[in-house]
PDB file as gemmi writes it, atoms N, CA and C in Angstrom:
CRYST1    1.000    1.000    1.000  90.00  90.00  90.00 P 1                      
ATOM      1  N   MET A   1       3.674  54.542  45.239  1.00  0.00           N  
ATOM      2  CA  MET A   1       3.091  53.887  45.661  1.00  0.00           C  
ATOM      3  C   MET A   1       2.520  54.320  47.120  1.00  0.00           C  
ATOM      4  N   ASN A   2       1.231  54.387  47.393  1.00  0.00           N  
ATOM      5  CA  ASN A   2       0.937  54.899  48.099  1.00  0.00           C  
ATOM      6  C   ASN A   2       1.127  53.661  49.529  1.00  0.00           C  
ATOM      7  N   GLN A   3       1.669  54.369  50.660  1.00  0.00           N  
ATOM      8  CA  GLN A   3       2.044  52.893  51.380  1.00  0.00           C  
ATOM      9  C   GLN A   3       0.707  52.557  52.212  1.00  0.00           C  
ATOM     10  N   TYR A   4      -0.398  53.661  52.053  1.00  0.00           N  
ATOM     11  CA  TYR A   4      -1.388  53.174  53.342  1.00  0.00           C  
ATOM     12  C   TYR A   4      -2.602  52.398  52.069  1.00  0.00           C  
ATOM     13  N   SER A   5      -2.632  52.757  51.166  1.00  0.00           N  
ATOM     14  CA  SER A   5      -3.717  52.671  50.459  1.00  0.00           C  
ATOM     15  C   SER A   5      -3.145  51.218  49.011  1.00  0.00           C  
ATOM     16  N   GLY A   6      -1.520  51.382  48.618  1.00  0.00           N  
ATOM     17  CA  GLY A   6      -1.383  50.320  47.858  1.00  0.00           C  
ATOM     18  C   GLY A   6      -1.600  50.880  46.560  1.00  0.00           C  
ATOM     19  N   PHE A   7      -1.952  52.065  46.275  1.00  0.00           N  
ATOM     20  CA  PHE A   7      -2.227  52.398  44.891  1.00  0.00           C  
ATOM     21  C   PHE A   7      -1.274  53.412  44.323  1.00  0.00           C  
ATOM     22  N   PHE A   8      -1.311  53.361  43.004  1.00  0.00           N  
ATOM     23  CA  PHE A   8      -0.217  54.257  42.391  1.00  0.00           C  
ATOM     24  C   PHE A   8      -0.705  55.840  41.828  1.00  0.00           C  
ATOM     25  N   ALA A   9      -0.071  56.861  42.449  1.00  0.00           N  
ATOM     26  CA  ALA A   9       0.022  58.247  41.897  1.00  0.00           C  
ATOM     27  C   ALA A   9      -0.194  57.880  40.150  1.00  0.00           C  
ATOM     28  N   SER A  10      -1.511  58.332  39.436  1.00  0.00           N  
ATOM     29  CA  SER A  10      -1.621  58.234  38.242  1.00  0.00           C  
ATOM     30  C   SER A  10      -2.992  59.520  37.588  1.00  0.00           C  
ATOM     31  N   ILE A  11      -2.599  59.616  36.649  1.00  0.00           N  
ATOM     32  CA  ILE A  11      -3.561  60.467  35.699  1.00  0.00           C  
ATOM     33  C   ILE A  11      -4.773  59.910  35.568  1.00  0.00           C  
ATOM     34  N   ARG A  12      -5.931  60.747  35.752  1.00  0.00           N  
ATOM     35  CA  ARG A  12      -7.345  60.059  35.538  1.00  0.00           C  
ATOM     36  C   ARG A  12      -7.267  60.140  34.120  1.00  0.00           C  
ATOM     37  N   GLY A  13      -7.508  58.498  33.792  1.00  0.00           N  
ATOM     38  CA  GLY A  13      -8.022  58.717  31.929  1.00  0.00           C  
ATOM     39  C   GLY A  13      -6.980  58.713  31.150  1.00  0.00           C  
ATOM     40  N   ARG A  14      -5.728  58.235  31.654  1.00  0.00           N  
ATOM     41  CA  ARG A  14      -4.415  57.938  31.014  1.00  0.00           C  
ATOM     42  C   ARG A  14      -4.133  59.457  30.256  1.00  0.00           C  
ATOM     43  N   SER A  15      -5.012  60.745  30.430  1.00  0.00           N  
ATOM     44  CA  SER A  15      -5.126  61.859  29.955  1.00  0.00           C  
ATOM     45  C   SER A  15      -3.913  62.653  29.852  1.00  0.00           C  
ATOM     46  N   THR A  16      -3.763  63.452  28.221  1.00  0.00           N  
ATOM     47  CA  THR A  16      -2.273  63.883  28.221  1.00  0.00           C  
ATOM     48  C   THR A  16      -2.582  65.222  28.174  1.00  0.00           C  
ATOM     49  N   GLY A  17      -3.938  66.149  28.670  1.00  0.00           N  
ATOM     50  CA  GLY A  17      -4.319  67.392  28.523  1.00  0.00           C  
ATOM     51  C   GLY A  17      -4.372  68.015  29.488  1.00  0.00           C  
ATOM     52  N   ASP A  18      -4.100  69.254  29.798  1.00  0.00           N  
ATOM     53  CA  ASP A  18      -4.225  70.150  31.049  1.00  0.00           C  
ATOM     54  C   ASP A  18      -5.310  69.970  31.513  1.00  0.00           C  
ATOM     55  N   ASN A  19      -5.048  70.195  33.095  1.00  0.00           N  
ATOM     56  CA  ASN A  19      -5.806  69.958  34.162  1.00  0.00           C  
ATOM     57  C   ASN A  19      -6.457  68.752  34.249  1.00  0.00           C  
ATOM     58  N   ALA A  20      -5.894  67.745  33.716  1.00  0.00           N  
ATOM     59  CA  ALA A  20      -6.593  66.314  33.796  1.00  0.00           C  
ATOM     60  C   ALA A  20      -5.951  65.856  35.458  1.00  0.00           C  
ATOM     61  N   THR A  21      -6.628  65.156  36.246  1.00  0.00           N  
ATOM     62  CA  THR A  21      -6.607  65.032  37.984  1.00  0.00           C  
ATOM     63  C   THR A  21      -5.373  64.291  38.013  1.00  0.00           C  
ATOM     64  N   ALA A  22      -4.738  64.741  39.282  1.00  0.00           N  
ATOM     65  CA  ALA A  22      -3.774  63.372  39.662  1.00  0.00           C  
ATOM     66  C   ALA A  22      -4.911  62.483  40.594  1.00  0.00           C  
ATOM     67  N   ILE A  23      -5.010  61.367  40.597  1.00  0.00           N  
ATOM     68  CA  ILE A  23      -5.553  60.038  41.271  1.00  0.00           C  
ATOM     69  C   ILE A  23      -4.765  59.112  41.681  1.00  0.00           C  
ATOM     70  N   GLN A  24      -5.306  58.165  43.005  1.00  0.00           N  
ATOM     71  CA  GLN A  24      -4.722  56.960  42.850  1.00  0.00           C  
ATOM     72  C   GLN A  24      -5.254  56.492  42.188  1.00  0.00           C  
ATOM     73  N   PHE A  25      -4.458  55.080  41.673  1.00  0.00           N  
ATOM     74  CA  PHE A  25      -5.202  54.336  40.927  1.00  0.00           C  
ATOM     75  C   PHE A  25      -4.501  52.610  40.764  1.00  0.00           C  
ATOM     76  N   HIS A  26      -5.199  51.625  40.678  1.00  0.00           N  
ATOM     77  CA  HIS A  26      -4.443  50.232  41.143  1.00  0.00           C  
ATOM     78  C   HIS A  26      -3.733  49.973  39.906  1.00  0.00           C  
ATOM     79  N   ALA A  27      -2.790  49.178  40.234  1.00  0.00           N  
ATOM     80  CA  ALA A  27      -1.469  49.169  39.207  1.00  0.00           C  
ATOM     81  C   ALA A  27      -2.271  48.361  37.899  1.00  0.00           C  
ATOM     82  N   GLN A  28      -1.661  49.032  36.584  1.00  0.00           N  
ATOM     83  CA  GLN A  28      -2.006  48.516  35.436  1.00  0.00           C  
ATOM     84  C   GLN A  28      -0.625  48.072  34.949  1.00  0.00           C  
ATOM     85  N   TYR A  29      -0.148  46.743  35.356  1.00  0.00           N  
ATOM     86  CA  TYR A  29       0.603  45.712  34.527  1.00  0.00           C  
ATOM     87  C   TYR A  29       0.005  45.355  32.742  1.00  0.00           C  
ATOM     88  N   THR A  30       0.219  46.082  32.124  1.00  0.00           N  
ATOM     89  CA  THR A  30       0.116  45.577  31.167  1.00  0.00           C  
ATOM     90  C   THR A  30       1.453  46.105  29.793  1.00  0.00           C  
ATOM     91  N   LEU A  31       1.436  45.321  29.014  1.00  0.00           N  
ATOM     92  CA  LEU A  31       2.636  45.625  27.785  1.00  0.00           C  
ATOM     93  C   LEU A  31       1.971  46.186  26.723  1.00  0.00           C  
ATOM     94  N   PRO A  32       2.568  47.440  25.997  1.00  0.00           N  
ATOM     95  CA  PRO A  32       3.527  48.156  27.020  1.00  0.00           C  
ATOM     96  C   PRO A  32       3.143  48.620  28.161  1.00  0.00           C  
ATOM     97  N   SER A  33       3.905  49.259  28.946  1.00  0.00           N  
ATOM     98  CA  SER A  33       4.186  49.565  30.330  1.00  0.00           C  
ATOM     99  C   SER A  33       2.995  51.004  30.166  1.00  0.00           C  
ATOM    100  N   GLU A  34       2.499  51.283  31.630  1.00  0.00           N  
ATOM    101  CA  GLU A  34       1.572  52.411  31.490  1.00  0.00           C  
ATOM    102  C   GLU A  34       2.014  53.732  32.130  1.00  0.00           C  
ATOM    103  N   PRO A  35       2.460  54.340  31.090  1.00  0.00           N  
ATOM    104  CA  PRO A  35       3.164  55.388  31.678  1.00  0.00           C  
ATOM    105  C   PRO A  35       2.795  56.484  32.373  1.00  0.00           C  
ATOM    106  N   PHE A  36       1.415  56.432  32.324  1.00  0.00           N  
ATOM    107  CA  PHE A  36       0.231  57.603  32.942  1.00  0.00           C  
ATOM    108  C   PHE A  36       0.493  57.437  34.868  1.00  0.00           C  
ATOM    109  N   GLN A  37       1.122  56.187  35.048  1.00  0.00           N  
ATOM    110  CA  GLN A  37       1.463  55.735  36.131  1.00  0.00           C  
ATOM    111  C   GLN A  37       3.207  56.232  36.593  1.00  0.00           C  
ATOM    112  N   GLU A  38       4.029  56.361  35.790  1.00  0.00           N  
ATOM    113  CA  GLU A  38       4.869  56.586  36.425  1.00  0.00           C  
ATOM    114  C   GLU A  38       5.592  57.933  36.068  1.00  0.00           C  
ATOM    115  N   TRP A  39       6.411  58.371  36.499  1.00  0.00           N  
ATOM    116  CA  TRP A  39       6.875  59.483  37.219  1.00  0.00           C  
ATOM    117  C   TRP A  39       8.294  60.068  37.352  1.00  0.00           C  
ATOM    118  N   ASP A  40       8.600  61.463  36.442  1.00  0.00           N  
ATOM    119  CA  ASP A  40      10.117  61.955  36.659  1.00  0.00           C  
ATOM    120  C   ASP A  40       9.977  62.959  37.554  1.00  0.00           C  
ATOM    121  N   PHE A  41      11.227  62.921  38.866  1.00  0.00           N  
ATOM    122  CA  PHE A  41      11.182  63.888  39.327  1.00  0.00           C  
ATOM    123  C   PHE A  41      12.583  64.740  39.055  1.00  0.00           C  
ATOM    124  N   ILE A  42      12.418  66.003  38.662  1.00  0.00           N  
ATOM    125  CA  ILE A  42      13.056  67.055  38.502  1.00  0.00           C  
ATOM    126  C   ILE A  42      13.482  68.120  39.279  1.00  0.00           C  
ATOM    127  N   LYS A  43      14.929  68.113  39.895  1.00  0.00           N  
ATOM    128  CA  LYS A  43      15.360  69.069  40.576  1.00  0.00           C  
ATOM    129  C   LYS A  43      15.903  69.986  40.228  1.00  0.00           C  
ATOM    130  N   LEU A  44      15.067  71.452  40.781  1.00  0.00           N  
ATOM    131  CA  LEU A  44      15.717  72.620  40.409  1.00  0.00           C  
ATOM    132  C   LEU A  44      16.746  73.501  41.175  1.00  0.00           C  
ATOM    133  N   ALA A  45      16.961  74.516  40.360  1.00  0.00           N  
ATOM    134  CA  ALA A  45      18.277  75.334  41.176  1.00  0.00           C  
ATOM    135  C   ALA A  45      18.196  75.312  42.746  1.00  0.00           C  
ATOM    136  N   ASN A  46      16.917  76.040  43.001  1.00  0.00           N  
ATOM    137  CA  ASN A  46      16.547  76.197  43.885  1.00  0.00           C  
ATOM    138  C   ASN A  46      16.253  75.280  44.954  1.00  0.00           C  
ATOM    139  N   GLY A  47      16.316  73.787  44.713  1.00  0.00           N  
ATOM    140  CA  GLY A  47      16.458  72.884  45.444  1.00  0.00           C  
ATOM    141  C   GLY A  47      14.801  72.427  45.732  1.00  0.00           C  
ATOM    142  N   ASN A  48      13.874  72.836  44.749  1.00  0.00           N  
ATOM    143  CA  ASN A  48      12.418  72.302  44.717  1.00  0.00           C  
ATOM    144  C   ASN A  48      12.381  71.140  43.899  1.00  0.00           C  
ATOM    145  N   TRP A  49      11.541  70.311  43.745  1.00  0.00           N  
ATOM    146  CA  TRP A  49      11.351  69.340  42.737  1.00  0.00           C  
ATOM    147  C   TRP A  49      10.203  70.013  41.938  1.00  0.00           C  
ATOM    148  N   MET A  50      10.172  70.048  40.811  1.00  0.00           N  
ATOM    149  CA  MET A  50       8.903  69.361  39.640  1.00  0.00           C  
ATOM    150  C   MET A  50       8.406  67.498  39.465  1.00  0.00           C  
ATOM    151  N   ILE A  51       7.328  67.680  39.349  1.00  0.00           N  
ATOM    152  CA  ILE A  51       6.680  65.936  39.360  1.00  0.00           C  
ATOM    153  C   ILE A  51       6.393  66.247  38.083  1.00  0.00           C  
ATOM    154  N   GLN A  52       6.873  64.757  37.316  1.00  0.00           N  
ATOM    155  CA  GLN A  52       6.678  65.195  35.716  1.00  0.00           C  
ATOM    156  C   GLN A  52       5.919  63.957  35.597  1.00  0.00           C  
ATOM    157  N   ASN A  53       4.886  63.742  35.169  1.00  0.00           N  
ATOM    158  CA  ASN A  53       4.026  62.688  34.096  1.00  0.00           C  
ATOM    159  C   ASN A  53       4.666  62.073  32.977  1.00  0.00           C  
ATOM    160  N   VAL A  54       5.320  60.706  32.973  1.00  0.00           N  
ATOM    161  CA  VAL A  54       5.808  60.341  31.639  1.00  0.00           C  
ATOM    162  C   VAL A  54       4.932  60.292  30.580  1.00  0.00           C  
ATOM    163  N   HIS A  55       4.124  59.729  30.574  1.00  0.00           N  
ATOM    164  CA  HIS A  55       2.940  59.745  29.796  1.00  0.00           C  
ATOM    165  C   HIS A  55       2.675  61.175  28.853  1.00  0.00           C  
ATOM    166  N   SER A  56       2.532  62.251  29.849  1.00  0.00           N  
ATOM    167  CA  SER A  56       2.068  63.486  29.433  1.00  0.00           C  
ATOM    168  C   SER A  56       2.611  64.400  29.323  1.00  0.00           C  
ATOM    169  N   GLN A  57       3.873  64.464  29.622  1.00  0.00           N  
ATOM    170  CA  GLN A  57       5.289  65.334  29.856  1.00  0.00           C  
ATOM    171  C   GLN A  57       4.658  66.471  30.568  1.00  0.00           C  
ATOM    172  N   LYS A  58       3.703  66.475  31.491  1.00  0.00           N  
ATOM    173  CA  LYS A  58       3.074  67.479  31.884  1.00  0.00           C  
ATOM    174  C   LYS A  58       3.135  67.545  33.838  1.00  0.00           C  
ATOM    175  N   TYR A  59       3.284  68.298  35.153  1.00  0.00           N  
ATOM    176  CA  TYR A  59       3.565  68.759  35.800  1.00  0.00           C  
ATOM    177  C   TYR A  59       2.214  68.570  36.678  1.00  0.00           C  
ATOM    178  N   ILE A  60       2.743  68.205  38.073  1.00  0.00           N  
ATOM    179  CA  ILE A  60       1.555  68.513  38.906  1.00  0.00           C  
ATOM    180  C   ILE A  60       1.416  69.579  39.329  1.00  0.00           C  
ATOM    181  N   GLY A  61       0.739  70.066  39.849  1.00  0.00           N  
ATOM    182  CA  GLY A  61       0.041  71.182  41.004  1.00  0.00           C  
ATOM    183  C   GLY A  61      -1.116  71.692  41.272  1.00  0.00           C  
ATOM    184  N   PRO A  62      -1.629  72.311  42.689  1.00  0.00           N  
ATOM    185  CA  PRO A  62      -2.874  72.138  43.050  1.00  0.00           C  
ATOM    186  C   PRO A  62      -3.615  72.669  41.805  1.00  0.00           C  
ATOM    187  N   GLU A  63      -5.215  72.631  41.998  1.00  0.00           N  
ATOM    188  CA  GLU A  63      -5.737  72.953  40.892  1.00  0.00           C  
ATOM    189  C   GLU A  63      -5.991  74.222  41.185  1.00  0.00           C  
ATOM    190  N   ASN A  64      -5.723  75.358  40.273  1.00  0.00           N  
ATOM    191  CA  ASN A  64      -6.208  76.668  40.385  1.00  0.00           C  
ATOM    192  C   ASN A  64      -5.203  77.199  41.165  1.00  0.00           C  
ATOM    193  N   ARG A  65      -4.203  76.669  41.091  1.00  0.00           N  
ATOM    194  CA  ARG A  65      -3.202  77.036  42.323  1.00  0.00           C  
ATOM    195  C   ARG A  65      -3.440  77.409  43.640  1.00  0.00           C  
ATOM    196  N   SER A  66      -4.928  76.752  44.069  1.00  0.00           N  
ATOM    197  CA  SER A  66      -5.246  76.817  44.917  1.00  0.00           C  
ATOM    198  C   SER A  66      -4.126  76.398  46.208  1.00  0.00           C  
ATOM    199  N   THR A  67      -4.425  77.054  47.462  1.00  0.00           N  
ATOM    200  CA  THR A  67      -3.265  77.263  48.641  1.00  0.00           C  
ATOM    201  C   THR A  67      -4.358  76.302  49.831  1.00  0.00           C  
ATOM    202  N   GLU A  68      -5.597  76.169  49.305  1.00  0.00           N  
ATOM    203  CA  GLU A  68      -6.979  75.381  50.171  1.00  0.00           C  
ATOM    204  C   GLU A  68      -6.521  73.818  50.865  1.00  0.00           C  
ATOM    205  N   ASN A  69      -6.629  73.591  52.162  1.00  0.00           N  
ATOM    206  CA  ASN A  69      -6.665  72.171  52.581  1.00  0.00           C  
ATOM    207  C   ASN A  69      -7.841  71.614  51.541  1.00  0.00           C  
ATOM    208  N   ASP A  70      -7.360  69.924  51.647  1.00  0.00           N  
ATOM    209  CA  ASP A  70      -8.324  68.885  51.192  1.00  0.00           C  
ATOM    210  C   ASP A  70      -8.695  69.510  49.495  1.00  0.00           C  
ATOM    211  N   HIS A  71      -7.711  69.939  48.947  1.00  0.00           N  
ATOM    212  CA  HIS A  71      -7.849  70.268  47.298  1.00  0.00           C  
ATOM    213  C   HIS A  71      -7.149  69.472  46.531  1.00  0.00           C  
ATOM    214  N   PHE A  72      -7.682  69.238  45.522  1.00  0.00           N  
ATOM    215  CA  PHE A  72      -6.991  68.139  44.359  1.00  0.00           C  
ATOM    216  C   PHE A  72      -5.715  69.325  43.557  1.00  0.00           C  
ATOM    217  N   CYS A  73      -5.202  68.020  42.797  1.00  0.00           N  
ATOM    218  CA  CYS A  73      -3.872  68.297  41.722  1.00  0.00           C  
ATOM    219  C   CYS A  73      -3.938  67.959  40.623  1.00  0.00           C  
ATOM    220  N   ILE A  74      -3.800  69.167  39.677  1.00  0.00           N  
ATOM    221  CA  ILE A  74      -3.979  68.604  38.032  1.00  0.00           C  
ATOM    222  C   ILE A  74      -2.514  68.420  37.503  1.00  0.00           C  
ATOM    223  N   GLN A  75      -2.429  67.890  36.181  1.00  0.00           N  
ATOM    224  CA  GLN A  75      -1.222  68.304  35.517  1.00  0.00           C  
ATOM    225  C   GLN A  75      -1.676  69.575  34.631  1.00  0.00           C  
ATOM    226  N   TYR A  76      -0.471  70.302  34.578  1.00  0.00           N  
ATOM    227  CA  TYR A  76      -0.735  71.283  33.236  1.00  0.00           C  
ATOM    228  C   TYR A  76       0.637  71.214  32.668  1.00  0.00           C  
ATOM    229  N   SER A  77       1.237  71.854  31.459  1.00  0.00           N  
ATOM    230  CA  SER A  77       2.630  72.502  31.536  1.00  0.00           C  
ATOM    231  C   SER A  77       3.176  73.357  32.364  1.00  0.00           C  
ATOM    232  N   ASP A  78       4.878  73.275  31.714  1.00  0.00           N  
ATOM    233  CA  ASP A  78       5.505  73.662  32.565  1.00  0.00           C  
ATOM    234  C   ASP A  78       5.015  75.313  32.810  1.00  0.00           C  
ATOM    235  N   GLN A  79       4.601  75.653  34.465  1.00  0.00           N  
ATOM    236  CA  GLN A  79       4.331  77.200  34.359  1.00  0.00           C  
ATOM    237  C   GLN A  79       5.057  78.000  35.431  1.00  0.00           C  
ATOM    238  N   THR A  80       6.537  77.506  35.438  1.00  0.00           N  
ATOM    239  CA  THR A  80       7.267  77.991  36.412  1.00  0.00           C  
ATOM    240  C   THR A  80       7.563  79.353  36.568  1.00  0.00           C  
ATOM    241  N   ILE A  81       7.847  79.937  34.968  1.00  0.00           N  
ATOM    242  CA  ILE A  81       7.864  81.431  34.489  1.00  0.00           C  
ATOM    243  C   ILE A  81       7.103  82.159  35.367  1.00  0.00           C  
ATOM    244  N   GLU A  82       5.691  82.026  35.382  1.00  0.00           N  
ATOM    245  CA  GLU A  82       4.654  82.274  36.326  1.00  0.00           C  
ATOM    246  C   GLU A  82       4.900  82.458  37.895  1.00  0.00           C  
ATOM    247  N   ASP A  83       4.648  81.819  38.352  1.00  0.00           N  
ATOM    248  CA  ASP A  83       4.649  81.200  39.961  1.00  0.00           C  
ATOM    249  C   ASP A  83       5.860  79.645  40.252  1.00  0.00           C  
ATOM    250  N   SER A  84       5.504  79.447  41.303  1.00  0.00           N  
ATOM    251  CA  SER A  84       5.794  78.446  41.801  1.00  0.00           C  
ATOM    252  C   SER A  84       5.116  77.309  42.390  1.00  0.00           C  
ATOM    253  N   TYR A  85       3.705  77.562  41.735  1.00  0.00           N  
ATOM    254  CA  TYR A  85       2.694  76.212  42.403  1.00  0.00           C  
ATOM    255  C   TYR A  85       2.965  74.680  41.875  1.00  0.00           C  
ATOM    256  N   GLN A  86       3.650  74.703  40.955  1.00  0.00           N  
ATOM    257  CA  GLN A  86       4.436  73.293  40.617  1.00  0.00           C  
ATOM    258  C   GLN A  86       5.516  72.871  41.100  1.00  0.00           C  
ATOM    259  N   GLN A  87       5.944  73.784  41.973  1.00  0.00           N  
ATOM    260  CA  GLN A  87       7.270  73.275  42.974  1.00  0.00           C  
ATOM    261  C   GLN A  87       6.776  72.486  44.184  1.00  0.00           C  
ATOM    262  N   TRP A  88       7.622  71.211  44.438  1.00  0.00           N  
ATOM    263  CA  TRP A  88       7.620  70.804  45.559  1.00  0.00           C  
ATOM    264  C   TRP A  88       8.744  70.343  46.294  1.00  0.00           C  
ATOM    265  N   VAL A  89       8.316  70.114  47.796  1.00  0.00           N  
ATOM    266  CA  VAL A  89       9.733  70.035  48.488  1.00  0.00           C  
ATOM    267  C   VAL A  89       9.334  68.563  49.302  1.00  0.00           C  
ATOM    268  N   PHE A  90      10.537  68.069  49.138  1.00  0.00           N  
ATOM    269  CA  PHE A  90      10.558  66.563  49.720  1.00  0.00           C  
ATOM    270  C   PHE A  90      11.106  66.951  51.404  1.00  0.00           C  
ATOM    271  N   GLU A  91      10.110  65.851  52.396  1.00  0.00           N  
ATOM    272  CA  GLU A  91      10.692  66.246  53.440  1.00  0.00           C  
ATOM    273  C   GLU A  91      11.032  64.496  54.267  1.00  0.00           C  
ATOM    274  N   GLU A  92      11.587  64.637  54.764  1.00  0.00           N  
ATOM    275  CA  GLU A  92      11.994  62.841  55.031  1.00  0.00           C  
ATOM    276  C   GLU A  92      11.288  62.906  56.526  1.00  0.00           C  
ATOM    277  N   ILE A  93      10.289  61.882  56.527  1.00  0.00           N  
ATOM    278  CA  ILE A  93       9.121  61.428  57.945  1.00  0.00           C  
ATOM    279  C   ILE A  93       9.780  60.335  58.372  1.00  0.00           C  
TER     280      ILE A  93                                                      
END                                                                             
C-alpha cells in the first residue's frame, strides 16, 4: 500500500497479459481474494529482487525497458535471461 495515497499496487483491469500496466488502485476486498493486488518478492542470487504479481505470475519492469524519469511499469514474463530491467533493489528510507 502506498503510504501517501493509501492505494494498493495493482495490475490494471486484472489482466494476465504481457504489457498490462501496473497502477495504484483502491482495495478490493471480495471473496475470493483479489490476487491482482497481491505480490511475491523473489530474491535473486545477485541480491536484487523480482516483483511478481500473484494473479498473472508476471514480473514488473519499466515499459520498453525505459530508463526515462516519470515512466510507467508493465508486467511481462520473466526476461532476466536477456537483461536486468525487471530486477529491483530495495533501500531503507
